[in-house]
N, C-alpha and C positions, 0 to 999 in steps of 0.2 A: 661390579654389579651386586655381588654378595654383600659388600659393605653398605651400599645404598639401601638394600632391602633390610639389613639389620638396623640401620639408622632409622628408617621409616617405621619399623616395628617398635623401636624404642620410643619414638615420638608419639605414636599411637597409644602405647602403654601409659606414658606420662599424662597425655591428654585425658585418657579414660580415668586415670586415678584422680586427677584434679577435678574432673566433672563429678565423679562419684563422691569425692570429699566435699565438694561444694553443696551437693544435694543433701548429704548426710548432716551438714551443719546448718542448713537453711531453716528458718523459723517455720514450723508446720502451720497449716491452715487451722484456724480455731474450729472446734467441732460445732456443727450447726446447733442452734438453740432449739428449745421446744417450739413446735408449730403453734401458731395462734389459733388454729382450727382444731387442735387436739381436743377430743371429748374430755370433759371434766372427770376426775376420779374422786372417790370418797375422801373427805377431809381436805381436798385442795381448795385454795382460796377462790372466792368469787367476788366480782366487783359489786359495789353498792347498788348500781343501777340494775343488777340482775336479781335483787332480793325478791324472793317469792317465786321465781321462775323455776320450771321443771325442765329437765333434760334427760336424754337417753344416755346411759353409760356406753362407752366405746365397745365393750365386749358383749353388748346386749342385743338380742334379736329385735326386729322391728314389729313382730307380731305379739301374741299374748305371752305372758310370763316374762316380760321385759323388765329390766332393772332400771329404775328411775332415780334421779338425784334431784334435790331441791336446794336452791341457794337460800341458806338460812344462817344468820349471824356471821356473815362474811365467809362462809365455807359451804362446799357442796356436801349435803347430808343425804344418806339413803332415804327414799320415800317409802314408808311402810303402808301407805294408803292402797287398799285393794282396788279402789275405783278412783284413781286420780283425776282431778278436773282442775283446770287452771285457765286464767286469762292471759298467761305469759308462758311461752315455751322457747327454749333455746335449741336451735339445731346447729350442729357442728360439721355438716357435710352429708353424712349418711341420711338416707330417707327416714323420716319420722311419720308414722301413720297415726292420725288421731281420729277417734270416732266422734260423731256429732249427735245432735238431738234426734236424728232419724233412727237411732239405736238406743238400747238401754245403756245406762251408766255413761253418758256422754263425757268426753274428756275436753271438748271444746264446744262452747255455746255460740248461738247465732249472734250476728252483729258484724260491724266493720272490723276487719283485722288488718294489721300492718306488719310486714316483715321488714325489719331494719337491719341492713348489712352491718356486720361487726368489724369489717375492714373495707378499705376503699376498693378492693378487688372482688369482694364477695357479691354473689348474685343470689337473690331470693327467688324461689320458685314454688308453686303449689299446684296440685291437681285436686279438684273438688268433685265429688260425686254425691248427688242428692237421691233421696228415696222418692219415687214417683207414686208408688202404690204398693199393695201387697206383692212382695217378691219382685218388684220392678225398680230398677235404678236408672238414673240419667246417664247419658254419655259423659265421660270426664270433661270438665272444663279446666283448661290449663292456663295459668298466668305466670309470666316470667318477668322479673325486674331487670333493669340495667345494672351493670357493675357499680357498686357503691351507692345505689339509689334505692330508697324505700319502695316497697310494693304494697298497695292497699287493695283489698278485695272484700266482697260481701259474702258472709256465710248465712245460709237460710236456716230456719228452724227445722228443716227436713234433711240437713246434711247427714249423709251416710259416713263418708270418710273424707279426710283432707290429708294429702301426702305432701309434707313440707320438706324442702331441701335447701341447702346453702348454709353458710355460716351466718345465721340470722337470729335475731330476737323477734319473736312473733308476739304481738300484743293485741288484745281486743279492746276497742274503745267504746 
């Protein structure tokens, strides 16, 4: 019986050594590439169809004093405008809050806006609040698109805020 136990232990040792050796020599998984939804960084490339669009930097808060980038000359450049306003905004997932014409220094103006998903899985969403009168705002109106499908909604000239989400390019027509 001692001999059988010793033989069993030897077989187990050889099997473990072969398994460990096979694992050590196996080709490793390639590291994951950068996410398509990663927020742009200064001087990173931007596609030609994003020219003029503004976006929020990844490390930036969604309130005041946020750091914005603008796609210019094929690269994302810091926006030095203290009162940025654009008809094109890129969201990369985190919430982006834009002020409308119901406030001073609007960042987004009234009209028809369309959120175009930047991947087939992306969903564009928006919550809009209008100014009803002095110190009064509307209940939030929420719109959500289907995966990979554009979302169109109307912004009034009394818009207080629009909260944009998803990996989407938002454009006013």
